[in-house]
Each structure stands twice: as structure tokens, then as C-alpha cells.
N, C-alpha and C positions, 0 to 999 in steps of 0.2 A: 544549604543546612538541609539534611534530611527531613523529610516529613514523617513526624512521629505522632501517632494518636494517642500514646501512654497518657501523657498528662491530661489530655482532654478526657479520657475516659475516666482518670483518677478524680478530675475536679468534677465530673457528673456525679460520680457515686458519691463523693463529699456534698454536693448540692441535695442529692435525694435525701441524704441523711438527715440533712439540716431543716428539709421543707416538706417531708413526706410523714405519713403516720401508716397504720396498718390498712387503711382503705386506699392508699395511693397518695399522689403527689397533691399539695393544697395550697399551691402557690396562686390562688384566685386574686386578680387585681384590685388593688383599693382594699386589702385586708393586711394584717399585721404580719402574715407568714410571707406574702409577697415583700413586704417592706424588709422582712429581715434577709430574703433571698436577693434582694437588691442591695442591702448593706455589704452582704458576702462579696457581691459582684465588684464593689467599689473597693472593697479592702484587700481583694486579690489583685485588682489592677494596679493599686497603690504599691503594694508589697512586692509583687513579681515583675511588673512591668515599669512601674516608677512613672504612671500617669494618672491624675486624677479625672473624676467624671464631672460633666455639666448637664444641667437638666434645662430642656426647652420648655416652652410655654404648654405643652401638652403631657408634660411628664417624662418624655423621652430620657433615657440617660445615654449620654455620648462620651466616650473616650477617644482621642486622638494622638497620633504620632506625625508630626509636621514633616512634610516633604521638600525637597529642593526645588520642585517646579511647580508649575500651575494645576489648579483642578486637584479634586480627590477621589478615592476609592471609598465606598461604604460597605462594610459587611454588618449583619445583624440578624435578628431574629427578636423572639420575646421570651421572657423569664414566667410570664403569668402561665397559668393552665386553667382547665375545668376543675371543679370539684372531683377530688378522687381520682386524678387524671393518671397519665403514664409517667414515668421518669425521663424520658425525652423530648416529648412533645414541646417545640418552641426553645427550650433551653439547649438543646443540641446546637443550634446555629450561633448562640450567645456565647456559650462555652467554648466552642472551637475560634468563635472571634478573639478570645483571650488568647489564644495560640498563635493566631494569625498576628497578634501585637508583639507577643514574644520572639516570633520567627524575625519578624519585620525590623524590631529593635536590635536584634543579636547581629544582622547585616549591616547596620549603618543606616544613615537617613535614606527614606524611600525615595524613588523619583516623584512621587506625588503624595499628596498627605492621606494618610490612611486612617478612616474613622471606624469604630466599633458602636454600634447602637442597640440598645435593649427598649424595643418598642412598647409603649405602655397600653396595656388592656387589649392585645391583640384578639382574646378569646371573646369577650364580651359577655362572660361566664355569670357575673354578678348583675349587670344590668341591661344586658341585652343588644348592646352596640358593639359589633365586630370592629377590629381595624382602627380602632379611636386613635390612636397616637400615630400610626403609619398616615392615615387620611387626613389628620390635622398637619402634618408635615408637607403631604403633598398637594395640599390646599383644597382638598376635595369635601371637607367635612363643615357643615355648619353647625357650628357646636350650640348656639341658642336654639336652633329648630330642632335639631335632632338629639341633643344629649339632656337639655336642662329639666326635661319634664320627666325623666325616667327615673324609676325607683328599682330597690329590690324586694324580694319576697318579705322582708320585713317592714317595709315603707320607708326606708333611708333613701333620700334623694341621691341622686350621683353627685350634683353639684357640692352636697354637703361631704360626702365620702372623699371626693378628690380635694376639697380643702383642708380636710383632716390630714391628707398627705402632702401638704404646701403646694398645691396645684389648682389655683382659682380658674374655674370654667371662663372666665372673661378673658384669661389670656391665652387661650388654646390656639387663636389665630396667629399669634406670634411665632408658633412652631414652623409655618410656611416660610415665614422671613429667614428665621434662623438656618432653616433647611437651604435657603436659596443662595445664603451666604457662604454655604460650604463649596460651591463651585464643584457639584458632584458630576464626574464623567461615567461612573458606573456603578451599579449595586449588586452585590453576590449574596446568596443566602442558602444556607445549608438545612435541611428540614427532613425530619421523618416522612416517608410516603404517606402513612397512615390507611393505606389500603393494602390489598392481598397480591398486586400484580406482579411487584418484583418477586415476591416469595414463589409465587406460581411459575416465574420466569427463572427460578434459581440464580438471581441476579444479584450483587450485594447494593448495587446503586445504579442510579440513572440521571441523564439530563432531563431537565423538566422542560417540554415545548411551550408551557404558558400555563395560566389559570382559565379554566373554562368560565365563558359567560353563563349568567343567571337569569331565568325569569322565574319569578315566583309568586304565585297568584292564589287568592282563596276564592272559591266558588260555593254560591248559594243555590241549591235545587230547592224549589217551593212547589209542594203538591197539596195534597188534603190529609190530615190525618182521619183514619177510620177504624172501627172495631175489626180485629184480625178474624173473628170467626163470622161477622155478619156481610163484610165486602167481598163479593165475588172477585176473582182475580182478574177478569177482564174489565172491570169497571173501577180498578184501584187507580189512584194517581201517587204512587209510591216515590218518594224523592230518595229514598236511600238507594232502591235498584238503580236510578240514574245514575247517581253517585258511584256506585259499584261499577257499572258498566264503562262510565267515565275512565275510573282508575284502571281498568283493564285495558282500554284503548288507548291510554297514556303510556303503558308499557309496550304495547303494539308499534306506537309512535317511535319509542326509542330503540327496540328490537330492529325496526325496519331501516332506520338510518345509521345504526353502528355498523362501521365496517371493521375489517381485521386489522387495519393499521391503527399504530395507537393515535394517530392524530385525528382519526375520525371516528373514536369511539364518544358516545353519548350517552346520557342516562336521564331518567325520568321517574320521579318519587312523589306518591301520593302519602304524605306522612300523617296526616291529620284528618280524622273524621269524626263529626259529630252529629247526632241523629236526635231529633225530636218527634215524639215526646219520649222516646227512650224507654219504653216498658214492653213487657213481652206480647202484650195482647192489642198492641197499637200498630196500624200500618203508618210508618213515618210519613208525616206530613212536610217534613224540612230537613234536610242534610246540608252541612257545609263540609268541603272536601280542600284541602291543599293540593296543590301541584307545583313541584320545583324540576324544572328543565333546565339543563347544562349542557352545553356544547363548546368546543374550542373556536369553531367557525361561526360568525356572526349571521351569514345566510342560512347556514343548517338551525342554527337556534331559533331564528324567526319563523322558517318554516315549520318546526317542531311546535312552536306556538300556535301558529294557525291552524295545523292538523288537531290539536288538542282543542281548540275552540269550536271547530266544525265537529269534532266528537261530542262535545259537551251539548250541542245543539241537537243534533242526532238523538243522543240519549234522553235529552228532555223531552223531545218529541215523541218518542218511543213509549214513553211511560206517562205521558200526558202531564207534565210537569213544566215550569219555567226554570230559567237559570240565568243568574246574574255574577259577573266577574268582578272581582276587586284586587288590585295590584297590590303586591306587597314588596317586591324588589326588582329591580333591572340593573345587570352589572354586565358590561360589555365584556366580551372575551379578550384576554390581555396576552396575545403572544410575546415571548421573550425574545431577546435580541439574539440574532444569528452569531455574531462574533464572540460574544460571551459565552453563548451555548457551544461554540468551539472550542474554548479554552476549557470548559468543563469536561466537555468530552475527550479533548487530549489529556486532562489530569486522570479521568477514568481509565483510559486505555493505557497509560503509564503504571497504574497501579495493578490493574487486573489483568492486563495483557491480552483484553479483548475490546472489540467495539462496543461503545456505550450505548445501551438503551435509550430511547427516547419516549417519554411517556407524559401525557397531559395532567395536570392536576384538577381534580374535581372540586377538593375543597380550595377556599381562598386563602391566601396568605399575606403578610405585610410586601411581600415582592409584587403583589398584585397591584396594590398602591404605587409602587414605585416604576412599575413598568409603564405606568402612565406619564411619567415625567423624565426619566432616564433609562438608560440602556440597563437590561436587568437580566439575570440568570439565576438559576437555582438547581442544585444537587440534590436528588432524594436518596435517602437511607432506606434499606429494606425494613419494612415492619412485619415482624412476627408475633402472633398468629394472624397478621393481616389485618389487625384492628387498631382504633385508637381511642382515646378520651375515657380510659379504663385503665385501671391500676395494670391490667393485664398486657397491657400494650408493650412491647420489647423489640429489640434488634438484636440478633445473634451477634457475639462479640466479634467473630472474623468478619461479618458485613460491616458492622459499626467502625472497626479499624480501616477497613479499605475505603469507607465513605469519607471518613473524616480526613484521612491521607490524600484521596483524591481531590477533595474540597482545597485542601492546603495548596496543592499544587495548581488548582484552577486559579487559585488568587495570586500566587506567583506568576503565572503566564499573563494574567490581566495586568498585573503592575508592570511587567516588563513591556507590553504593549501600550499602555498608558504614558510610560516614560518615553516613548519614541513618536507616537502620533495620536490624534483624536480617535475616537471609533467612528469608522466609516459607515456603518450599516444604517444609524438613524440620525445622528448629527443632533440628537437630543440633549440639551444641555440646562442646568437649572442656572 
């Protein structure tokens, strides 16, 4: 059966009309619009594929076509989005998954069971914890410790919001049991790139090498507040200057370690700065600054962190202040499965006629959680104008068409492989 992206794009446009306004997509998890989108998803599957959906303990929605042999393939992504987001972020992979099930059913019983999953609350936009549904399925989420205390800006508690949608937080651990029972042999995801790399390369799609590891910390520089007119420059203890020097040093850390090859690309970001007392005639006596370091190689990431720590101490000494670090997040790099990446590359070459680019993902995805427990691969579609989490996010129709068709072929190749032998590259199974 020929891979056709037409129905997928039509479905995406239908979903956008249903769940967007003039500000962009509004499918924020645990809200009525998200629930409306999920109802659309379930109804479309029932009407066009003839399958129902089930819900696990974390609120993830599953649709399945039974196979003739043992094991299963999972395809999926997330319908939820950030407020005023783009029309393709997350939902591209879910809606393409509907087409996967259509194609599989049209050919008869698949060699292994095929599951489509809509992961719940990938974005964490309302309550701040990303990848909640996929992390619960992977068994890496401690819901009592990580979720029970979270509230949105209106003071609504996450457990209460979940309960309104029929998902008691106490049952989230059951999602891992549900996932293990699926005997998953592989996971595939289609997603927009969310960055400018493919657009700059003039390529419609790419194979994803994996998701970068993350070291995220908050630093506190403490000096002495003083009058801006009375304190001589050489006698100041300026906490902000130390923080500013640290930020520039972090940029240098990333620039020095970033290679030309996509696999060696690294990034460093200082996105939050708070200064006290924060008025025009005061030398800042305190400054907080965040640092977010990302790399695909664990050793490189550790080296970046060590270099940043040295830079913070040097900046503190130079400006006669102290510095303290507080860790916010540590996520190990998650390289993807070489065998599945090969199938993705094959699908891209069959559609585009060219060798598939390979790029890392700086953002995290549900595939990040899956890669820790099962062989995983992703296909990226070009983003234009190279931005995401905004209504301006888009993918040119030719690139969108090719990305969807390449992903469908990657699924075909994976199913054919799973029908003959277990994946040899990692041996990981649930």
C-alpha cells in the first residue's frame, strides 16, 4: 500500500480547527480543549479504523491492532500542547499513527501487535512536570513525590485536575504494569524538529540520533549591596557582574566543545537572572542565574558541567563574592537504537532520494523515556521558521508530506523486521 500523507494532513487541519483559536493551539493537558481533542481522536479511530481506545493508570490513551505473533510495536506522541502553541507540535506523531493503523488494517493482521499511544501531559504546560504519561509508563516517575504538590497559576492542584478527567494520581504506577504487559519490542515517533537545523540544511526530514542529556542548575552569587555613587569600582562586591561573567563563560564552554558533526553539537543557556535589590542606584548584592547544559555524549556533558563550575568559582573570586549551586534537573543522554534508526533512514531515502541527515534532539520527547526501556527511534520533520511553542510554528507542505510518508515506510520496515527476528542491537524488552 502506497504511503500517502494526504489523509494525515487533512486530519491535522481538522484537529487544528477543533482545538485552536486566533492565538494558536490550546490543547493544554488536563483542560476541556485537550479532552475535546482526545474525544476526536477516539471517535476517528472507532469510525475509520474500527478500534476502541483504552486508558492506562496515567491517562495515556491506547489503540491496538492484534498481531499474529508475539511482541508489539508502539507508535505515538502527544496531543497536548503549550498554550497558544503550533498546530503540529506533538499531534503530528499521534495523527500519523492513526494512518499507521489504517494502513496496517488494510493489509490484514500484522506480524506483531501494533499499538498507537497518545501520551498524557508531555508538555507539562499547566503544572510544570513534562513527560508525565510516558515517564509513568517507563516506571521512572514517582507520582507521589513529583506530582502531588504541583499547582497551576490559579492554585488548582494537579491531583484534583487529574481526578476531574477520571485519572486518580494514586493509580499512575499502574501505567508501568500496563506497558510491560504489552511486550513492546520497538517504539517509533514522528515529531517536528522545533529548531532551525533542517531548514538551514534545506532538508525535509531527518533521523534523530537521540535526545541530549541535561544538566540544569540554579546558582546564587552573594556579594554586598552598596550605593552606586558612593562605592568605588575596585571596592565593590558586585554579584551581578559575577553572574554575567559566568553566563559568558558558559557560552564559551559550549562553543569550544561543539563540533561540526551533528552528534557533537552541544548547547548552554542561562535563561533566568534575578538581581537584588534590583533598583538603579544600587550595586547588586545578590544574583541568581540558571544554567542549562545539553549534550548527546555523557562524558562531554560531565566535562561541560565541570568547566561551568570552575568558571563560576573564578567569576566569584574576581568580583569578591561567594557562589552556591543548587541542582534542578539531571537527565542522562538517550541515544536511539541503531537498527531502528536504519529503518528510518531507509524510509527517508526512499521518499527523498537522498541520504537521510542525522541530528540530535535538544528538546526532550516521550521517546526519551521510551529509549530507556525499549529500542526507540524518531523521525524529525522540518520546522519553519525554525521555532516552536508558538502559533508561528509551521512545516512547509512539501516537507510535511515527505516526512509523513518517510515515517510510514519506517514503520513498514520495522514491522517486517519484527516479523522475522528480535532487534539485535540492544536486546531490551519489557
